[in-house]
C-alpha positions in Angstrom: -58.1 102.3 -63.4 -55.5 102.9 -60.6 -53.6 106.1 -59.9 -49.9 106.5 -60.1 -49.6 106.7 -56.5 -51.6 103.3 -56.1 -49.2 101.7 -58.7 -46.3 102.8 -56.4 -47.9 101.5 -53.3 -48.5 98.2 -55.0 -44.8 97.8 -56.3 -43.2 99.1 -53.1 -45.6 96.8 -50.7 -44.7 93.9 -53.0 -41.0 94.7 -52.6 -41.2 94.9 -48.9 -43.4 91.8 -48.4 -40.6 89.7 -50.5 -38.0 91.2 -48.3 -39.8 90.9 -44.9 -42.4 88.0 -45.1 -44.6 90.1 -42.9 -47.8 92.2 -43.6 -47.0 95.8 -44.5 -48.6 98.4 -42.6 -49.4 102.0 -43.8 -47.2 103.4 -41.0 -44.3 101.5 -42.2 -44.8 102.6 -46.0 -45.4 106.3 -44.8 -42.1 106.3 -42.8 -39.9 104.7 -45.2 -41.2 106.3 -48.3 -42.0 109.9 -49.3 -45.7 109.5 -50.7 -46.5 112.9 -49.4 -49.5 111.8 -47.4 -50.0 110.5 -43.9 -50.5 106.8 -42.8 -54.3 107.4 -42.5 -54.5 108.5 -46.1 -52.2 105.4 -47.3 -54.9 103.2 -45.4 -57.5 104.7 -47.6 -55.5 103.8 -50.5 -55.2 100.1 -49.0 -58.9 100.0 -48.7 -59.2 100.8 -52.5 -56.6 98.2 -53.6 -58.2 95.6 -51.3 -61.5 96.4 -53.1 -59.8 96.0 -56.5 -58.2 92.8 -55.7 -54.4 93.8 -55.3 -54.2 93.5 -51.5 -55.5 91.5 -48.6 -55.5 91.9 -44.9 -54.8 88.6 -43.2 -56.1 89.8 -39.8 -58.0 92.8 -38.5 -55.1 94.3 -36.8 -52.4 93.3 -39.5 -50.9 95.1 -42.3 -51.6 94.1 -46.0 -50.1 91.4 -48.2 -50.0 91.3 -52.0 -52.6 89.2 -53.7 -51.8 87.2 -57.1 -52.9 90.2 -58.9 -50.5 92.5 -57.2 -47.7 90.0 -58.0 -48.7 89.9 -61.8 -48.9 93.7 -61.9 -45.3 93.8 -60.3 -44.0 91.0 -62.6 -45.2 92.6 -65.8 -43.2 95.6 -65.1 -40.0 93.7 -64.9 -40.2 91.4 -68.1 -37.2 92.9 -69.8 -35.0 93.1 -66.7 -31.5 91.8 -67.3 -28.2 91.8 -65.4 -24.9 92.3 -67.3 -22.7 90.7 -64.4 -24.9 87.7 -64.5 -24.5 87.2 -68.2 -20.8 87.7 -67.9 -20.4 85.1 -65.4 -22.8 82.6 -67.2 -20.6 83.1 -70.3 -17.6 82.3 -68.5 -19.1 78.9 -67.4 -19.9 78.1 -70.9 -16.4 79.2 -72.2 -14.4 77.4 -69.7 -16.2 74.1 -69.8 -16.5 71.7 -72.8 -18.7 69.0 -71.5 -22.5 69.6 -72.1 -23.6 67.8 -69.0 -21.0 69.7 -66.8 -22.0 72.9 -68.3 -25.7 72.2 -67.5 -24.7 71.1 -64.0 -22.7 74.5 -63.3 -25.7 76.6 -64.8 -28.1 74.9 -62.5 -26.0 75.3 -59.5 -25.4 78.9 -60.3 -29.0 79.8 -60.8 -30.1 77.9 -57.7 -27.6 79.7 -55.4 -28.4 83.1 -56.8 -32.2 82.6 -56.7 -32.8 81.0 -53.5 -34.9 78.7 -55.5 -35.2 75.2 -56.9 -33.8 74.9 -60.3 -34.6 72.4 -63.2 -32.3 72.2 -66.1 -33.7 70.0 -69.0 -31.5 69.3 -71.9 -32.9 69.2 -75.7 -35.0 66.1 -76.3 -35.0 65.4 -72.6 -31.8 63.6 -72.9 -31.1 64.5 -69.2 -32.2 66.7 -66.5 -30.6 68.3 -63.5 -32.1 69.5 -60.2 -30.6 71.7 -57.8 -31.6 73.9 -54.7 -33.2 72.2 -51.8 -30.7 73.6 -49.5 -31.2 77.2 -50.7 -35.0 76.5 -50.8 -35.2 75.6 -47.1 -33.7 79.0 -46.2 -37.2 80.6 -47.1 -39.6 81.0 -44.0 -42.4 79.0 -46.2 -40.6 76.0 -45.7 -41.5 75.8 -41.9 -45.1 75.2 -43.1 -45.4 71.3 -43.4 -48.3 71.6 -45.8 -46.2 73.9 -48.0 -43.3 71.5 -48.1 -45.6 68.6 -49.0 -47.2 70.6 -51.8 -43.9 71.6 -53.1 -42.3 68.2 -53.1 -45.6 66.9 -54.9 -45.1 69.8 -57.5 -41.7 68.7 -58.2 -42.5 65.1 -58.7 -45.2 66.1 -61.4 -43.1 68.8 -63.2 -41.0 66.8 -65.7 -43.9 64.7 -66.9 -45.9 67.9 -67.6 -43.5 70.3 -69.3 -45.7 70.1 -72.5 -48.2 72.2 -70.6 -45.8 75.0 -70.5 -46.1 75.6 -74.2 -45.4 79.4 -74.8 -44.1 81.6 -77.4 -42.8 84.2 -74.9 -39.0 84.5 -74.1 -39.7 84.2 -70.4 -42.8 82.8 -68.6 -43.8 83.5 -65.1 -46.8 81.4 -63.6 -47.7 82.8 -60.1 -49.9 80.7 -57.9 -52.9 79.3 -59.5 -51.7 80.7 -62.9 -49.6 77.4 -63.0 -50.8 75.2 -65.8 -49.0 72.1 -64.3 -50.7 72.2 -60.9 -53.3 74.6 -59.6 -51.2 75.4 -56.6 -51.7 78.9 -55.0 -48.4 79.4 -53.3 -45.5 78.5 -55.8 -44.4 80.4 -58.5 -42.4 79.2 -61.6 -40.3 81.2 -63.8 -39.1 79.6 -67.2 -36.8 80.2 -69.9 -37.8 80.5 -73.5 -39.1 77.1 -74.4 -38.1 77.6 -78.0 -34.3 77.6 -76.9 -32.0 74.6 -77.0 -32.5 73.9 -73.4 -35.1 74.6 -70.8 -34.5 76.1 -67.6 -36.9 76.7 -64.5 -36.7 78.3 -61.3 -39.4 77.2 -58.6 -40.1 78.7 -55.3 -42.5 80.3 -53.0 -44.8 82.9 -54.5 -43.2 85.5 -52.1 -39.9 85.0 -54.3 -37.4 87.8 -55.5 -39.0 88.4 -58.9 -36.5 91.1 -59.8 -33.5 88.9 -59.3 -35.0 85.7 -60.8 -36.4 87.2 -63.8 -33.0 88.9 -64.4 -31.4 85.5 -64.2 -33.7 83.9 -66.7 -33.7 86.7 -69.2 -29.8 86.7 -68.9 -29.6 83.0 -69.4 -32.0 83.2 -72.5 -29.6 85.4 -74.1 -26.8 82.9 -74.1 -28.7 79.6 -74.2 -28.0 79.4 -77.9 -24.3 78.7 -77.2 -25.1 75.5 -74.9 -25.4 72.9 -77.8 
């Protein structure tokens, strides 16, 4: 069991790490957020959360970074997140375009530009697939790592041929790092739409992605996917 304060520390540390892509220090959290305790007390909380597997310390003098367990804890609190504005904009795309392929193309571009991730749209019966987002993806600092880029490209190559491994009855599926059933890669996250819908859409990106935004995108898309076909 973890305390309410420890839960808040996990969530805020994940948010700040997503935003800054740098280890987060106790001093930074103490100054930015009102926990009612000093940095040394937050460091004690850090040590407990490291022991429980939520945080890790990349270097002795560095701040802390979230583990997959921390990302999962954070993501599980966001499962129902939706964005009304996004739903309205996606509905406009569907309403104003008649051609199915064009609709799919515009939705894929929209998701890619708003998620800063790589987006797949796969039509019913795999009639066609659309990919967008390398330009957005390369804005992430992870793409400066040559091994990450190679790993990501390899994952994309294997993705379409292994979609059946994403067999789930959930409305939204978030596979973090090694949770991914397609490839046991540790630094990639995959967020997928409801596989029972008439089309299948996925956002791929670094594990340090904006989960709040991207889960909101997929949840909002799930709501209107029935209108696509």
